[in-house]
N, C-alpha and C positions, 0 to 999 in steps of 0.2 A: 326352748322354756316358755318364750312366746307361744307356740304352736299348742303346746301342752294344755295353758292355761286356756287359750280360747277353745279345746273341744272339752275342758271341764266346764267353761262359762256357758257353751252352748246345751251341755248335755242338761245342766239343771237350770236353764232359762224360765222352763214354766213354773216354776218355783220360785216364790218371791222371797218366801222366809230363806230357802237353802242360797238363791244369791246374794241376799245382806249378810248372811252371815261366813259364806264362803268366799264372798271376792276381798275381803281385808284380809282372810287369811291367807287366800291365793298372793295376794301382793307382798305377803310378807317373805312369804317363801319364796319369791321372784326375787325379792330384794336381796333376801339374805342368799340367795343360789348366786348371784350376779358377783356379789362383795367375797364371795369364795371363788370364784373363780379368777378374781382379781390378785387376790392374793396366791394363786397358785402361777401367775404369770409371770415368771423374771422380768419381762420384758415393762411390766406396769412399773417398778421401780428405777427410778435413776442411776445409772450406772456410770462409773467412770472407770481410769486406767491408771495402775503405777508401775513401775519397773525398776529392778537394783542392780546397780552394777558395781562387783564387787574390784576394788582398784585398791587396796591396800597392800602390799608387797611383802610385807611381813605380819601380815595379821591372819589368823588361820579361818578354815573354813566358819561361815556364820548361817544363823537361822536370823530369818526375819519374821518378828510379829507383828499384828494388826491388831491391837485394844486385846493383847496377852495374848491371843493365839497365832500359834505357828503358821503364817501362811506362805513362805518360801523356806525352802531345809536345807542344809548343805552347801548351800552357795560358797565356791572356791574363789581363790585369787584369780584375776580376768575372765570371770563369766557376768553372765546378764542371765535374770531370771526370766526375761523375756515379760509381756506385758501383762499381766493377772487384774480382772474386771472384779471390781467391787463394788459396794451400795456409796452412792454420792454422800458423803458425810464427812464429819471431822475423825481422824485417828490420833491415837497414841501408835508411835512406830518404835519399835525398837529393835537395834542391831543385833546378835547376840553372839559372842565368838563363843565357837566350840571348842573346848578345850580340857585335859585331862582333870578329873576332880570336883567337875562341879562347871557348868557355861557361865559366862561372863557377859554382862550388859555394855557395850562399847557404846553405843549409839543411840541417845534417845530423843526423839522429836514427839513433842506434844501438840494435841491440837492440828494437824496437819490435814488441811481442807482437802477432799476429791470431791468436784463438782460435777456435775451431769457431763459428761463427755471428755473432760481431761485426760491427758495422757502425760503425767509428769515422772520424769525418772529422778530419782534418789542414789545418789553414787557415793559410797562408803570411800571418803578419800583421804590420801596421805598414810604416812609412817602409823602405826599403832601410838605411839607416845604423840602424837598429834591429831589421831582421827577425826572425823566429822562429816557431816554429811552437806554436800552439793545436792542442789534439786534444779533440774533443767527442764525445758520442755521443750516438743518438735521443733525444728526448723517452720516459720510460719508460711514458707512455700509449699503448693499444691502442686505436686511433679506432674507433669504429662505422663503420657503412657510410655514416654522414649526419655525422659528424664527421672534423675533422682535426688532429693531434696535432702540437704545435711546440714545437722549442728554438730559443732566439734568441742572438744572439751580439751583444756590442759590438765593433766592428772597424774602428771609425773614428777615426785618432790626431788627424781635424782636430777633431770634435766635442770630443774629449778635451783638446784645447787650448784650448777656450773654455772649457767647463763641467767637475767634475770628477765629475758623475754624471746621470743622465738618468732621467727618467720616462717610460712608455712606458703609453700607452692603448689599448686595443682596444674599438670602440664599435660600436653600432649608428651607418650614418651620420647625422649634423647632431646629435649629442646635445651639448651644449654641458658643456665642461670642467669648469666650477665644480661640474656636478650631479654630477661622479662621482668618485672615486679611482683614481689608477694602477693596471693591471692589476700592472706590479711597476716595480721600477729596478735601476740597476745601471750600472756605471763601466767604462772601456776596459779589453779583453780580458775581463770576465766573460760567462759564458753562463747563459740560467734556461730551466730546465723551464717551459715556460708552460702542457703539461698537453694536453688536449684539448678543443676547442672547437665547437660548430654550424658546420659547412660553409654557410655564409650570407653574406651580403653585409655587409661590416665597415668601419670607419673605421680606419686606424692612425694614431695620432699622437706625435711626441715632442716633450718641454719639458725646459727646464732641470729640477733636480730642484725640488721647490717651487713650480715657475711653472705658470701655466696658458693660456701664451703659446705656441702648437705653432711649432717650428721645423723641424719636418717634419711634413707632411701628405699621407697616399696617398691622400684621396679615397675613394670608394667601391671595395671589392675585394671580387670575387666569388670566395669559397671553394668554392663548390661542385664546380668540376672536379677539385678536389684530394680531393675526398670519400673515406674511409679510408685517406689517404695520411700520413705521416711527411714533415714541412717542415720544414728547416731554414734560418732567416730571420737574415742577418748584416745588420749595419749597417755602411756602409762609406763612404768619402769618396767625394763629385763631384769631377769633375777637370777640367771646363772652365769657361770663365769665363759660358756660357749657365745652366750648371746651378745653378753656386753665385749669380749675382747676379739671377738671376729665381726660384729654387725654394728648395735649403737646401745647407749644407753637407755633406748626407747623402744618399745613398739606398738602397734596402733590395735585397739578393740573397736572392733566394728560389732554394732548392737542393731539385729532386724527387730520385726515385731517379738518374733517368736525365736531367737536364736543369736548365736553370736560367731564370730573367727576373730582369729588373733593374725596381723601382719607383721611379719618380722620383717627386720631391712635384709635389702636380697643380697648383701654380703656375708650373712651368717652362713657359718659352717656347721657342719655336726662334730661332735667330740665324741673320741673313742679313749677307753683305758683297755689296756692287756694285761692279764694276771696269769702266773706260770702256774698252774696248779697241779701241773701231771708228776705226778713222783719219779715215776720210773722212765719217762721221754727221755731224761739224759743217756738212761743205759740203754735206750731204742735206738738214739739217734748218735751213740758215739761221742756226747759231751751237749754242750750248750746247743739250743736250735736258734733259728732267726724266722722272721715273721713275714710274708710277702702281702700287700695287698693291692687288687685289681679291682680296677672301674674305670668306665667310661668317662665318669665325672672327674678323673685325675689328668693333668697334663699330661703324663706319660705315665702308660700300665704295662706291666706290674709297678709297683714301687717297693724297695724293702724297708717294711716300717719300723722292724728292729732288728739291729744287725748280731747282738749276743745276748742269748735270756736263758736263765737257770732257773731251775725250782724255786717258787715264792716269790722271784722276782715280780714287782710292778713297774708297769712303763705307763706313761712317762713317768721319772723320778722325780722332778722340779715340778714342772706345770702339770694339775689335775688331770687333763687328755691333749691326746693329739688331736690336731683340727684340721678335718678333714671336708671338701666339698660334698655337700646330701648330694647321695647316689643310691644304688644296688652297688655291693662290693663282695668279694669273692677273698678270702682268706687263706694264705698257704701257711703253714709251717713245714721248715727244712732244716737238716743238720747244718750247723755254724760253717759257714765257708761255702757253702754247696747252691747251686742255682735253684730256682724256685721248679724246675724240671724234678729235683730230687726229694721232693713235698714226700712226707709222712703222714701229711694231714691236710683236705681240702675241705673247706665250710662250703655249707649252700650258700644260694643269693642271700646277704642280710641286707635291707634296706635301712639307711641311714638317713633320719631328717634332718632337716635344718634347727 
């Protein structure tokens, strides 16, 4: 614009009248043009960032509204929205449960301030009957390229119902808990700045306060993919019988700037239920059938999963599932009292995750 103005000014410099008339006009045009350029540049508006975590285990998926407009949609339990860049100002934030017959506002936070450069995380915490917001910031630590900075939140009402406070250990894998002190202790809805630690392989264990018996064990976790990053880790409820019965009442929700992952207890198995839905299998097999499972994940393989199975039977009959180690499985159906070699059906490889 300055170059264009100079050209016009030189072209008309021989005319004092044109000079007098055009100069104020050109200055006005340039000023308006510069204002227009600023309005179109997002960098000219101060920005902050907010992130939402859904940690209410009995709540439906939610929408998150900023000043009445949906900014985050269909966020389900144990998910993180990732950071959303927004203008720096005060917002009315509403968390809206997605339910049949019309959505319902479950959390309202009026006048929530977002300042320039802020990175705030809003956690929808607790069971629906007591749901409310927790607001936390990143760790104050600035991690080096070979470190990871952690902010840790206790967001598990199930753990709170068992013990008032828990100890958290972050160690090299395999370290005897009797030989070390906890990294920190906290209670439900507390958060702790765990600062920066080397981005290597660690083991995270949680015990009741004062105990050395782990109620949660992450196994070996490699933090090197997160080197140089800020992480938020929330202890949240497990939600199904397989997670609870074979693993732990809690799992860890790990939120990065843009995504998330869940860390189950290392002992968590997979659950399998088997339904006999073949009306003529009995005739073909000469009676009930039996089911075998083969997998390198099993201590011995194959194993007889069901010894006598008839049409419309469901196994197991008492517990919701058979609990088996996670891994790749092949299932065989054979006539009852026969061996797996007499199989009348062999499945393809089926992957059962923890």
